[in-house]
N, C-alpha and C positions, 0 to 999 in steps of 0.2 A: 421576440426579444422582450424581456420583462424589465420594467423600470422601477426604480426606487426613488420616492420623493425625498426632498431634503428634510422634511419634517420627521421622517422615520429613520433616516440614514444613520444617525449617530447611535440611537438606541439599539438598532439592529446589529450594528457592528460590535457594540459593547457586549450584547448578549452572546453573539457568536464567539467572541474572544474569550469571554468568561467560561463558556461551556468547553471550548477547546482546551483551555488550561486545566479545567477540572477533569476532563476526559484523559488528558495526559497523565495526571496524578493517579487516576483510577487504574489505568493500564499498568503503570509502573508498580503500583501496590499489588495488583493481581499477579504479575510476573515474578515479583519478589517472593510472594507467598508460594508460588509454584516451585521456584528454584530452591528456596529455603536456606541458602548458604551465603548469599551475598546481596548487596544493596546497589541501587543505582547511584552513581555520582551525578551531580547536577552542575552544569556549566552555563551560567547566565551570560548573555552577551547583549551589547547595545552599540549601535553605530549611528551617530548623529545624522539626521536627514535621510536615513535609510530604514531603520527599524530595530527590532529587538527580538530576543527569543530565549528559550531554555532548551538546551540539549541534555538529555539524560541517557547515560550509558551504563549498562551492566556488563561486566566482563568476567570471564573465567569462573562462572558459577558451576554448580553440580549438574544442572540441566542445560543451561544456556551458555554457550561459548561466548556469545555476544548478543546483546539486545540493545537497540537504540530506539528511543521515543523522543521525537523532536517537535517542539512547537516554535513557530516563527510568525512574526507579523512584520511585513515589509511594504515599502511603497517605492514608486519610481515615476519618472517623467514620461516613460513610454513603455508599453507592454513589450516584453522580449519576443523574438520570432517564434519561440516554442508555443506562445499563447495565441499568436495571430495567424499562424500558418494556415489554419482551416477557418479562420474568421477574419478575413482581410478588412472588413468594415471597422475593425477595432484598432487598426494600425494608427499609431500616433497618440492614442489615448494614454493618459496617466493612469496609474493603478494603485490599488491597495489590495494586498493578498495576505491571507493568514491560513494556517492549517496545522494539522498534526500528522506526522509520518512515523510509522512503526515498522521496524524490520527486526526479526528474531531469527538468529542462527543457532540452532541447538548443537550440543556435543554429539549426541547419538544419531547415527545415520538413519535410524528408523523413525526419528521424530522429524517431521517436515519443517522446512523453513517457511516463514510466513511474512506477509507484507500487508499493511493497511495504510490508507491515506484518506484524510478528510480535509477539504479545503474550501475556502470562500474567497472569491475575487470580485472586486468592484472596479470598473473602468470608467474614467471621467473624461469629459471633453467640454471646454468652455461653451456655454450657450445651449448645451444639451443635457438631458437627464442622465444620471449615472446608469450604467448597465451592470447588473450583478448576476452571479451564478455560483452554484455549488458544484463540487466534483468529488470523486473519491471511489472507495470500494475496498475490497480485500481479496487476496488470492493466496493459494497454497502451492508450495513447491516441494513435493516429496522426492526422496532419493530411492526409497523402496516403497512401492505402492501397495495399498490395501483398499479393496473395493469398499469395505464398510466405512473406512475413513473418508473416502471421497463422497459417499452418500451422506454421511453425517455432516460434512462440511457444506455441501450444497443444500442440504435441508436447512441449515442455519441461514444460508444466503437467501433461500426462497422465503423463509419465515420473516426475514427483515423487510421483504418487499411486498408480501401478499396483501397487506392492508391497503396498498396504493394501486391495486389493480392486478388482474391475472396476467397481464402482458408485461409487467415490469421486470420480474425475475428473468424470463426468457430473453428479453431485450438486453438487459444489463449483463446477463451471462454471456450472450453472444458478443457483446462489446468487449468483455473481459478476454474472451478467447481470441478475438481479433487484435486486441491491443498487446497482449503479452505473447506475441509471436516473434521469434527470433528469425528474421528473414534470411540472414546469411547462413543459418544452420538448417533452415526449413523445418523448424520444430517449435513446439510451445515451450514456454519457460516452466510451466507447471500444469496443474489440473484446473486452474482458473478459480472462479468465484463470481464476483460481480464487479463491474467497473462502470462509472458514469461520469459525464462531464457536461458542462453547459446546462446544468439542472436549474431551470427557472420556469418550467411550464405550469407550476402551481403557484399559489400565493406564497410569499416569503415564509410565513409561519409554517405552512405545510411542508415546504422544501426543507426547512431547518429541522422539523420533526422527523422527516425521513432520514436525514443525515445522522441525527442522534440515534435512531433505531439501528442504522447500519453499524455505528460504533459499538453498540451493545451486542449486536449479532456477531461481531468479530470475536469477542471474547467467549461467547457461548459456543462458537464453532471450533475454536482453536484449543482452548485449555483442556477439554476432555480428551482430545487426541494426544496431547502431550502426556497426560497422566497415564493413558493406556500404553504408550510406546516407550516411555522414558527408561524403563528397566530392562528393555530387550537387550540381550547379549549381542555383541557384534565383534567381528574380526578386524585385523589390520587392513585386510583387503577391502572390506566394506567401508572402513573409514577413508581409505584412499579413493574409493569411488565417489564418496560424498564430496571430497575436496575437488575431484575432477569435475563433478556436476556443478559445483559452485562456480566454476569458471563460466558456465552458461549464464549464471545469474549476473556476474560482473559484466559480461559482454552486453547483455540487454540493457543494464542500467546505464552504462557509459555510452552506448551507441544510440539507443532508441527512447529511453524513458523521458517523457516530457517534463516530469517534475524535476529530475536531475538537470536537464537542459535549461529549464526555466530558471532554476536557482543559479546555475553557472553563468547564463547569459545576462542575468539581471545584476550580476556582481554580488551575489549572495555569499554567505559565510561557508567557505569550502569545507571545513572540518564537519560542520553540521550537515551539509548536503551529502557528503560522501560517507556518512555514518552508516549508510545502507550496505556498504560493501563488507563481505565476510573477512574475519581476521586472518584466516588461512585459506589458501586456494591453490590449485595446481592445474597446469595444462599438460596434456600428453599428445604427442603428434599422432594423428590419424588413429586414435584409440577406438576400437570396436568391441563391444561386449560379446562374450561367447553366446552363440545362438541358443535359445532356450533357457538362458540364465535369468535370474531375477533382475539383474542389471539390464539385460536386453528387453525384458518385459516392461520396464519403465518407459522406454521409447516406443516400443511396439504396441503397447496397449494404453498405458496411463496418460501418456502425453498426446494421445489422439483425442481431439475434442469430441465429446459425446454427451448425451442426455443421461446424466447420472441418476436422475430421479424418475426415469421412465418407469411407469407402473407403480410409482410410490405415491 
């Protein structure tokens, strides 16, 4: 467990908050440039005694049906259950939490949905030193899979980690595969990426440097895939399959996602928390893709965890 002294606490928090808001702006600028037809709208909010944030939403673009990039900085008297379930020693501590969450839902079924999150949490208790940690990562949810896209995506993930040790990417990739698992469906949400939590095994500055690198790696991994697939022609049936698979995304976020649960359990701003959900989605009773189809291959091959960079 890593500790933060009172002498460095304020400056560290200010540095993290400043970078998070700058990163939010950078992501929005990049997504606007890729879409080319519409801009993000900004919704600033503040609640006395709880926190503040900026929710930015792009809707009905030429490439992105909806993209949300949210920054929030909140505090509370006790960490919610989502944060202490695996760390019972933190029960009862007050907290300060801030982060950026990104979810992009494209129009074209051949362009994957993506999610990224970077966060910082500090937990306090009278008479004891604060406990701090970073968390986050990025993951990809395709509807129609391409091996070269998976390799490109995971290469970006590995490149974000390699400076910090040969074991970091495999560890955080496995964590991502384990985390984004839809238990009641017995399947992965997507093809993964990297996921980490409780990151404080290095000094603060090195942990923060790693988090910044993950943010930069997210854009390097996603935008070239968007550019490659954005003009692919698709049928109404392929659009319907995209909407059906979006249902799995909704199920995971509302049932399992710790970030969603943390926000709702801590009394967070509901509209900002649920900006991750797609604007259109459908469910179909006991739907099974035709064997041998590209739709079936998604589940049969791409949603099976594997070493995408084997021999790379």
